[in-house]
C-alpha positions as a LaTeX table, in Angstrom:
\begin{tabular}{lrrr}
\hline
Residue & $x$ (\AA) & $y$ (\AA) & $z$ (\AA) \\
\hline
Met1 & 5.49 & $-5.23$ & 56.98 \\
Asn2 & 2.10 & $-4.53$ & 57.48 \\
Arg3 & 2.59 & $-0.96$ & 56.26 \\
Thr4 & 3.77 & $-2.87$ & 52.81 \\
Ile5 & 0.86 & $-5.40$ & 53.02 \\
Lys6 & $-1.64$ & $-2.55$ & 53.01 \\
Ile7 & $-0.19$ & $-0.92$ & 50.11 \\
Val8 & $-0.03$ & $-3.99$ & 48.29 \\
Phe9 & $-3.63$ & $-4.46$ & 49.09 \\
Leu10 & $-4.73$ & $-0.80$ & 48.05 \\
Ala11 & $-3.17$ & $-1.19$ & 45.16 \\
Leu12 & $-5.12$ & $-4.32$ & 44.14 \\
Thr13 & $-8.01$ & $-2.67$ & 45.03 \\
Ile14 & $-7.31$ & 0.11 & 42.75 \\
Leu15 & $-6.73$ & $-2.34$ & 39.97 \\
Leu16 & $-10.16$ & $-4.19$ & 40.72 \\
Val17 & $-12.51$ & $-1.09$ & 40.64 \\
Val18 & $-10.40$ & 0.02 & 37.48 \\
Ala19 & $-11.40$ & $-3.97$ & 35.96 \\
Ala20 & $-14.69$ & $-3.49$ & 37.06 \\
Phe21 & $-15.52$ & $-0.37$ & 35.21 \\
Ala22 & $-13.68$ & $-0.80$ & 32.19 \\
Pro23 & $-16.61$ & $-2.72$ & 30.57 \\
Thr24 & $-18.95$ & $-0.05$ & 31.28 \\
Ile25 & $-16.87$ & 2.40 & 29.80 \\
Ala26 & $-16.34$ & 0.38 & 26.76 \\
Gln27 & $-20.02$ & $-0.12$ & 26.36 \\
Asp28 & $-21.08$ & 3.43 & 26.76 \\
Glu29 & $-18.87$ & 4.15 & 23.31 \\
Glu30 & $-21.37$ & 4.08 & 20.51 \\
Pro31 & $-19.99$ & 1.39 & 18.41 \\
Glu32 & $-18.29$ & 2.76 & 14.80 \\
Thr33 & $-17.79$ & 0.58 & 11.69 \\
Tyr34 & $-14.97$ & 1.30 & 9.20 \\
Ala35 & $-14.53$ & $-0.38$ & 5.90 \\
Met36 & $-11.13$ & $-1.06$ & 4.08 \\
Val37 & $-11.73$ & $-1.37$ & 0.24 \\
Val38 & $-9.33$ & $-2.71$ & $-1.77$ \\
Phe39 & $-8.83$ & $-3.93$ & $-5.97$ \\
Leu40 & $-6.76$ & $-7.04$ & $-5.16$ \\
Arg41 & $-8.27$ & $-8.79$ & $-1.96$ \\
Gly42 & $-6.41$ & $-11.48$ & $-0.67$ \\
Ser43 & $-2.71$ & $-9.84$ & $-1.64$ \\
Glu44 & $-0.38$ & $-9.59$ & 0.63 \\
Phe45 & 0.26 & $-6.19$ & 0.26 \\
Phe46 & $-3.19$ & $-5.29$ & 1.00 \\
Asn47 & $-3.24$ & $-7.82$ & 4.01 \\
Trp48 & $-0.36$ & $-5.90$ & 5.45 \\
Ala49 & $-2.33$ & $-2.76$ & 5.28 \\
Tyr50 & $-5.73$ & $-4.03$ & 6.95 \\
Ala51 & $-3.43$ & $-5.45$ & 9.51 \\
Gly52 & $-2.07$ & $-2.00$ & 10.23 \\
Met53 & $-5.95$ & $-1.10$ & 10.53 \\
Ile54 & $-6.87$ & $-3.54$ & 12.76 \\
Asp55 & $-4.12$ & $-2.32$ & 15.21 \\
Ala56 & $-5.22$ & 1.20 & 15.00 \\
Ala57 & $-8.98$ & 0.08 & 16.09 \\
Glu58 & $-7.94$ & $-1.71$ & 18.75 \\
Arg59 & $-5.75$ & 1.09 & 19.89 \\
Ile60 & $-8.94$ & 3.73 & 19.56 \\
Gly61 & $-11.17$ & 1.04 & 21.16 \\
Ala62 & $-13.54$ & $-2.05$ & 21.62 \\
His63 & $-16.17$ & $-0.14$ & 20.10 \\
Ile64 & $-14.35$ & $-0.02$ & 16.29 \\
Glu65 & $-15.37$ & $-2.48$ & 14.24 \\
Val66 & $-13.60$ & $-2.80$ & 10.68 \\
Gln67 & $-13.86$ & $-4.92$ & 7.42 \\
Leu68 & $-11.98$ & $-6.01$ & 4.53 \\
Leu69 & $-13.72$ & $-5.24$ & 1.23 \\
Gly70 & $-13.32$ & $-5.51$ & $-2.46$ \\
Pro71 & $-12.84$ & $-7.42$ & $-5.80$ \\
Ala72 & $-10.02$ & $-10.50$ & $-5.74$ \\
Glu73 & $-9.16$ & $-9.23$ & $-9.13$ \\
Trp74 & $-7.84$ & $-5.58$ & $-10.34$ \\
Asp75 & $-11.43$ & $-4.45$ & $-10.89$ \\
Ala76 & $-11.82$ & $-0.31$ & $-9.84$ \\
Ser77 & $-15.39$ & $-0.55$ & $-10.90$ \\
Leu78 & $-16.12$ & $-3.40$ & $-8.22$ \\
Glu79 & $-14.69$ & $-1.22$ & $-5.75$ \\
Ala80 & $-16.69$ & 1.84 & $-6.45$ \\
Arg81 & $-19.62$ & $-0.32$ & $-5.94$ \\
Glu82 & $-18.73$ & $-1.73$ & $-2.79$ \\
Ile83 & $-18.24$ & 2.01 & $-1.54$ \\
Glu84 & $-21.42$ & 2.94 & $-3.04$ \\
Gln85 & $-23.29$ & $-0.06$ & $-0.67$ \\
Leu86 & $-21.26$ & 1.07 & 2.27 \\
Thr87 & $-22.71$ & 4.70 & 1.26 \\
Val88 & $-26.20$ & 3.26 & 1.84 \\
Arg89 & $-25.37$ & 1.47 & 5.08 \\
Gly90 & $-24.61$ & 4.70 & 6.31 \\
Val91 & $-20.78$ & 3.13 & 7.89 \\
Asp92 & $-18.94$ & 5.63 & 9.60 \\
Gly93 & $-15.89$ & 5.73 & 7.44 \\
Ile94 & $-14.01$ & 4.20 & 4.37 \\
Val95 & $-10.15$ & 3.71 & 4.02 \\
Ala96 & $-9.75$ & 2.88 & 0.04 \\
Thr97 & $-7.23$ & 2.32 & $-2.45$ \\
Ala98 & $-8.14$ & 3.09 & $-6.15$ \\
Gly99 & $-7.30$ & 0.95 & $-8.38$ \\
Asp100 & $-7.76$ & 3.62 & $-10.98$ \\
Ala101 & $-7.44$ & 6.91 & $-11.06$ \\
Glu102 & $-10.72$ & 8.33 & $-12.30$ \\
Thr103 & $-13.29$ & 5.23 & $-12.00$ \\
Met104 & $-13.82$ & 5.78 & $-8.20$ \\
Asn105 & $-14.51$ & 9.22 & $-7.99$ \\
Ser106 & $-18.31$ & 9.67 & $-8.48$ \\
Ala107 & $-18.65$ & 6.88 & $-5.51$ \\
Ile108 & $-15.68$ & 8.35 & $-3.30$ \\
Asp109 & $-17.88$ & 11.90 & $-3.91$ \\
Asp110 & $-21.00$ & 10.46 & $-2.97$ \\
Ala111 & $-19.97$ & 9.00 & 0.34 \\
Ile112 & $-18.14$ & 12.47 & 1.42 \\
Ala113 & $-21.65$ & 14.27 & 0.15 \\
Ala114 & $-23.17$ & 11.79 & 3.09 \\
Gly115 & $-20.80$ & 12.75 & 5.47 \\
Ile116 & $-19.15$ & 9.68 & 5.64 \\
Pro117 & $-14.89$ & 10.33 & 5.56 \\
Val118 & $-13.21$ & 8.76 & 2.82 \\
Ile119 & $-9.23$ & 8.47 & 3.01 \\
Leu120 & $-7.18$ & 7.03 & 0.32 \\
Phe121 & $-4.11$ & 5.07 & 0.77 \\
Asp122 & $-1.53$ & 3.45 & $-1.53$ \\
Ser123 & $-3.04$ & 4.77 & $-4.87$ \\
Asp124 & $-4.96$ & 7.90 & $-5.32$ \\
Ala125 & $-7.73$ & 9.55 & $-6.75$ \\
Pro126 & $-6.95$ & 13.04 & $-6.86$ \\
Gly127 & $-9.61$ & 14.19 & $-8.75$ \\
Ser128 & $-11.93$ & 13.22 & $-6.31$ \\
Asp129 & $-13.33$ & 14.69 & $-3.49$ \\
Arg130 & $-11.52$ & 12.09 & $-0.92$ \\
Leu131 & $-10.55$ & 14.02 & 2.56 \\
Ala132 & $-6.88$ & 12.42 & 2.45 \\
Phe133 & $-3.84$ & 10.65 & 1.08 \\
Val134 & $-1.75$ & 7.93 & 3.03 \\
Gly135 & 1.28 & 6.13 & 1.29 \\
Thr136 & 4.23 & 6.41 & $-0.61$ \\
Asn137 & 5.18 & 9.51 & $-2.68$ \\
Asn138 & 5.34 & 7.54 & $-5.93$ \\
Tyr139 & 7.33 & 9.62 & $-7.42$ \\
Asn140 & 10.04 & 9.70 & $-4.57$ \\
Ala141 & 9.71 & 5.89 & $-4.74$ \\
Gly142 & 10.32 & 5.25 & $-8.59$ \\
Cys143 & 13.01 & 7.99 & $-8.39$ \\
Arg144 & 15.03 & 5.94 & $-5.76$ \\
Ala145 & 14.83 & 2.53 & $-8.12$ \\
Gly146 & 15.97 & 5.07 & $-11.09$ \\
Glu147 & 18.98 & 5.89 & $-8.46$ \\
Ala148 & 19.67 & 2.19 & $-7.47$ \\
Ile149 & 19.81 & 1.22 & $-11.06$ \\
Ala150 & 21.97 & 3.87 & $-12.04$ \\
Glu151 & 24.52 & 2.63 & $-9.06$ \\
Trp152 & 24.43 & $-1.09$ & $-10.53$ \\
His153 & 25.38 & 0.37 & $-14.63$ \\
Gly154 & 25.70 & 3.54 & $-14.60$ \\
Asp155 & 25.49 & 5.00 & $-18.35$ \\
Ala156 & 25.66 & 1.24 & $-19.77$ \\
Ala157 & 22.17 & 0.80 & $-18.16$ \\
Arg158 & 19.26 & $-0.50$ & $-20.72$ \\
Val159 & 16.18 & $-0.40$ & $-19.19$ \\
Gly160 & 12.84 & $-2.44$ & $-19.66$ \\
Ile161 & 9.82 & $-1.29$ & $-17.58$ \\
Ser162 & 6.72 & $-3.38$ & $-17.18$ \\
Thr163 & 3.73 & $-1.64$ & $-15.67$ \\
Phe164 & $-0.02$ & $-1.22$ & $-16.37$ \\
Pro165 & $-1.98$ & 2.26 & $-17.47$ \\
Gly166 & $-4.51$ & 3.52 & $-15.39$ \\
Pro167 & $-3.68$ & 3.68 & $-12.09$ \\
Asp168 & $-2.37$ & 7.30 & $-11.10$ \\
His169 & $-0.17$ & 5.79 & $-8.76$ \\
Leu170 & 2.24 & 3.36 & $-11.25$ \\
Gly171 & 2.47 & 6.51 & $-13.42$ \\
Arg172 & 3.89 & 9.12 & $-10.67$ \\
Arg173 & 6.44 & 5.83 & $-10.45$ \\
Val174 & 7.48 & 5.29 & $-14.10$ \\
Glu175 & 7.85 & 9.25 & $-14.28$ \\
Gly176 & 10.10 & 9.62 & $-11.35$ \\
Phe177 & 12.03 & 6.66 & $-11.90$ \\
Glu178 & 12.88 & 7.76 & $-15.62$ \\
Asp179 & 13.98 & 11.14 & $-14.45$ \\
Cys180 & 16.09 & 10.37 & $-11.83$ \\
Leu181 & 17.77 & 7.53 & $-13.29$ \\
Met182 & 18.52 & 10.21 & $-16.63$ \\
Ala183 & 19.91 & 12.06 & $-13.98$ \\
Ala184 & 21.89 & 9.94 & $-12.64$ \\
Ala185 & 23.16 & 8.28 & $-15.64$ \\
Pro186 & 22.69 & 10.07 & $-18.66$ \\
Gly187 & 24.09 & 7.49 & $-20.82$ \\
Ala188 & 21.01 & 5.22 & $-19.92$ \\
Glu189 & 18.47 & 4.48 & $-21.76$ \\
Ile190 & 14.79 & 3.17 & $-21.51$ \\
Val191 & 14.39 & 0.76 & $-24.31$ \\
Gln192 & 10.73 & 0.00 & $-24.15$ \\
Ile193 & 7.89 & 0.16 & $-21.39$ \\
Val194 & 5.63 & $-2.77$ & $-21.62$ \\
Asn195 & 1.63 & $-3.28$ & $-20.45$ \\
Asp196 & 1.46 & $-6.27$ & $-17.78$ \\
Glu197 & $-1.86$ & $-5.87$ & $-17.69$ \\
Gly198 & $-1.68$ & $-6.32$ & $-14.03$ \\
Arg199 & $-0.85$ & $-9.91$ & $-13.97$ \\
Val200 & 2.13 & $-11.95$ & $-13.44$ \\
Asp201 & 1.86 & $-14.31$ & $-16.51$ \\
Gly202 & 0.48 & $-11.01$ & $-18.09$ \\
Ala203 & 4.04 & $-9.99$ & $-17.18$ \\
Glu204 & 6.15 & $-12.94$ & $-18.48$ \\
Val205 & 4.45 & $-12.62$ & $-22.06$ \\
Ala206 & 5.15 & $-9.04$ & $-22.37$ \\
Ile207 & 8.72 & $-9.24$ & $-20.91$ \\
Thr208 & 9.44 & $-12.42$ & $-22.53$ \\
Ala209 & 8.49 & $-10.34$ & $-26.03$ \\
Met210 & 10.66 & $-7.35$ & $-25.18$ \\
Leu211 & 13.73 & $-9.12$ & $-23.92$ \\
Gln212 & 13.68 & $-11.22$ & $-27.15$ \\
Ala213 & 13.13 & $-7.94$ & $-29.21$ \\
Asn214 & 15.91 & $-5.92$ & $-27.45$ \\
Pro215 & 18.71 & $-7.97$ & $-26.74$ \\
Thr216 & 20.33 & $-4.88$ & $-25.12$ \\
Ile217 & 18.30 & $-4.73$ & $-21.98$ \\
Asn218 & 20.46 & $-5.17$ & $-18.85$ \\
Val219 & 17.98 & $-4.33$ & $-16.16$ \\
Ile220 & 14.32 & $-4.65$ & $-15.79$ \\
Phe221 & 12.18 & $-2.53$ & $-13.46$ \\
Ala222 & 9.14 & $-3.71$ & $-12.44$ \\
Ala223 & 6.83 & $-0.87$ & $-11.11$ \\
His224 & 4.14 & $-2.65$ & $-9.09$ \\
Gly225 & 3.72 & $-5.86$ & $-7.30$ \\
Thr226 & 3.12 & $-8.11$ & $-9.96$ \\
Pro227 & 5.79 & $-8.27$ & $-12.66$ \\
Gly228 & 8.64 & $-8.63$ & $-10.68$ \\
Pro229 & 8.33 & $-12.91$ & $-10.76$ \\
Gly230 & 6.58 & $-12.64$ & $-14.27$ \\
Ala231 & 10.18 & $-10.91$ & $-14.97$ \\
Ala232 & 12.09 & $-13.64$ & $-13.43$ \\
Ala233 & 10.16 & $-16.53$ & $-15.13$ \\
Ala234 & 11.06 & $-14.52$ & $-18.78$ \\
Ile235 & 14.55 & $-14.50$ & $-17.96$ \\
Arg236 & 14.88 & $-17.66$ & $-16.48$ \\
Asn237 & 12.95 & $-19.14$ & $-19.78$ \\
Leu238 & 15.18 & $-17.64$ & $-21.70$ \\
Gly239 & 18.48 & $-18.56$ & $-20.29$ \\
Leu240 & 19.24 & $-15.17$ & $-19.22$ \\
Val241 & 19.49 & $-15.74$ & $-15.42$ \\
Gly242 & 22.83 & $-13.63$ & $-14.35$ \\
Glu243 & 22.56 & $-11.51$ & $-17.55$ \\
Ile244 & 19.60 & $-8.88$ & $-16.19$ \\
Asp245 & 18.84 & $-7.40$ & $-13.00$ \\
Ile246 & 15.35 & $-7.02$ & $-11.87$ \\
Met247 & 14.60 & $-4.34$ & $-9.84$ \\
Ala248 & 10.68 & $-5.32$ & $-8.24$ \\
Phe249 & 8.26 & $-3.81$ & $-6.15$ \\
Asp250 & 6.94 & $-4.37$ & $-2.76$ \\
Phe251 & 7.69 & $-7.47$ & $-0.62$ \\
Gly252 & 5.41 & $-10.15$ & $-1.54$ \\
Leu253 & 6.62 & $-13.62$ & $-0.49$ \\
Pro254 & 7.30 & $-14.62$ & $-4.36$ \\
Val255 & 9.18 & $-11.48$ & $-4.88$ \\
Leu256 & 11.03 & $-12.28$ & $-1.71$ \\
Glu257 & 11.90 & $-15.61$ & $-2.33$ \\
Leu258 & 13.12 & $-14.73$ & $-5.24$ \\
Ile259 & 15.39 & $-12.54$ & $-4.02$ \\
Glu260 & 16.56 & $-15.13$ & $-1.25$ \\
Ser261 & 17.29 & $-17.12$ & $-4.72$ \\
Gly262 & 19.06 & $-14.32$ & $-6.65$ \\
Glu263 & 16.90 & $-14.17$ & $-9.52$ \\
Ile264 & 15.58 & $-10.46$ & $-8.25$ \\
Arg265 & 18.52 & $-8.32$ & $-7.23$ \\
Ala266 & 16.53 & $-5.93$ & $-5.18$ \\
Thr267 & 12.56 & $-4.33$ & $-4.49$ \\
Val268 & 11.28 & $-1.19$ & $-3.67$ \\
Gly269 & 9.46 & $-1.92$ & $-0.13$ \\
Gln270 & 6.64 & 0.43 & 0.97 \\
Asn271 & 4.75 & 0.31 & 4.22 \\
Pro272 & 1.67 & $-0.86$ & 3.86 \\
Tyr273 & 0.98 & $-2.02$ & 7.47 \\
Leu274 & 1.64 & 1.94 & 8.46 \\
Met275 & $-0.80$ & 3.28 & 5.69 \\
Gly276 & $-3.40$ & 0.81 & 6.89 \\
Tyr277 & $-2.93$ & 2.05 & 10.59 \\
Met278 & $-2.45$ & 5.75 & 9.64 \\
Ser279 & $-5.54$ & 5.74 & 7.09 \\
Met280 & $-7.59$ & 4.20 & 10.37 \\
Met281 & $-6.55$ & 7.08 & 12.87 \\
Leu282 & $-7.26$ & 10.21 & 9.69 \\
Ala283 & $-10.88$ & 8.08 & 9.01 \\
Tyr284 & $-11.23$ & 8.02 & 13.07 \\
Ala285 & $-10.27$ & 11.69 & 13.45 \\
Ala286 & $-12.32$ & 12.91 & 10.70 \\
Arg287 & $-15.59$ & 11.11 & 11.73 \\
Asn288 & $-15.30$ & 12.41 & 15.54 \\
Glu289 & $-14.93$ & 16.46 & 15.35 \\
Thr290 & $-13.29$ & 18.28 & 17.91 \\
Glu291 & $-13.36$ & 21.77 & 18.89 \\
Val292 & $-10.69$ & 22.34 & 16.37 \\
Thr293 & $-12.57$ & 21.57 & 12.79 \\
Ala294 & $-11.14$ & 21.11 & 9.58 \\
Gly295 & $-13.30$ & 23.72 & 8.26 \\
Thr296 & $-14.98$ & 20.83 & 5.85 \\
Gly297 & $-17.47$ & 19.15 & 7.78 \\
Phe298 & $-15.36$ & 16.70 & 9.08 \\
Gly299 & $-12.91$ & 16.51 & 12.56 \\
Pro300 & $-9.44$ & 18.08 & 11.99 \\
Tyr301 & $-6.69$ & 15.71 & 9.50 \\
Pro302 & $-3.77$ & 16.22 & 7.65 \\
Pro303 & $-4.44$ & 15.84 & 3.72 \\
Leu304 & $-1.07$ & 14.02 & 3.11 \\
Ile305 & 1.30 & 11.36 & 5.00 \\
Asp306 & 3.94 & 10.04 & 2.63 \\
Thr307 & 4.84 & 6.44 & 4.76 \\
Gly308 & 7.93 & 6.11 & 2.48 \\
Val309 & 9.96 & 3.70 & 0.77 \\
Gln310 & 13.35 & 1.77 & 1.26 \\
Ile311 & 15.32 & $-0.47$ & $-1.28$ \\
Leu312 & 15.55 & $-4.29$ & $-0.12$ \\
Gly313 & 18.11 & $-6.72$ & $-0.58$ \\
Pro314 & 18.86 & $-10.34$ & 0.54 \\
Asp315 & 19.87 & $-8.49$ & 3.84 \\
Asp316 & 16.86 & $-6.63$ & 4.35 \\
Ile317 & 14.24 & $-9.21$ & 3.75 \\
Ala318 & 13.75 & $-11.74$ & 7.04 \\
Pro319 & 11.33 & $-9.15$ & 8.86 \\
Phe320 & 8.65 & $-9.65$ & 6.01 \\
Met321 & 8.63 & $-13.22$ & 5.55 \\
Asn322 & 5.64 & $-14.24$ & 7.63 \\
Pro323 & 2.79 & $-11.88$ & 6.36 \\
Pro324 & $-0.63$ & $-11.72$ & 7.79 \\
Thr325 & $-3.49$ & $-13.32$ & 6.11 \\
Phe326 & $-7.55$ & $-12.93$ & 6.37 \\
Glu327 & $-10.14$ & $-14.57$ & 4.83 \\
\hline
\end{tabular}
């Protein structure tokens, strides 16, 4: 018994010593500030990404501070302005998603030139000097959607696509969708592609007009998170529920609720949490050089991480029904 008491006492003593020194160790670390810049601040998708960034920062240490910045509307020029201001402030790293493939290039390049690592996620700006891209292989994501629709309708598929010109990732999704649909179902047809302007109401108006002009369409591919609910509204208002399938994108609550109700058949689920988590880890690695360098003036980092997708139907959506929220 005495030996047991001594062992317990020794263990408690060690724990107390570690606890006493832990704050000192944390205080010895220099504070580092990292910012996430998005083009639709407040969206569920980017809230999931920011939750991943927060968890990664906590894993690194208490000396890491993170911020979420960006416009509430889809405007890459406002994102560029945020990056310019962050560069002036001299933050330690920037994690961003490009609302447009070119608009942000200059701001990104200036940040890199100032020694600030910039990691892009979700939507790339491949013409910039950004260090790495973390996100979905968007060609493959579109391909998965095309293959699923080929399984649903085969050669009888008559498809309308709703997208938004400009962002690099959307163009790649549509390209992958078209290639893989036609490879799997050569008799299928892309009837029309409409511009939803990145808005639910824009999607509803554009898809309504498309369906009225093309009564043979039997499936809609929504190439990003916004047009799925707009497509459902258009189909509902035209009295076509049950006659036209919708393949949506992402798992915002409006999409998930419409999957539950049966108005959307499935959605392409990305992994925004992992995008935010890994982007923070890469930004930190690039900011803190090791003896093994990347040869770019930054610490080591991989240039590309594919976070994958899955097709989500009614049986797959429960884990995503309670998204994180941030001010």
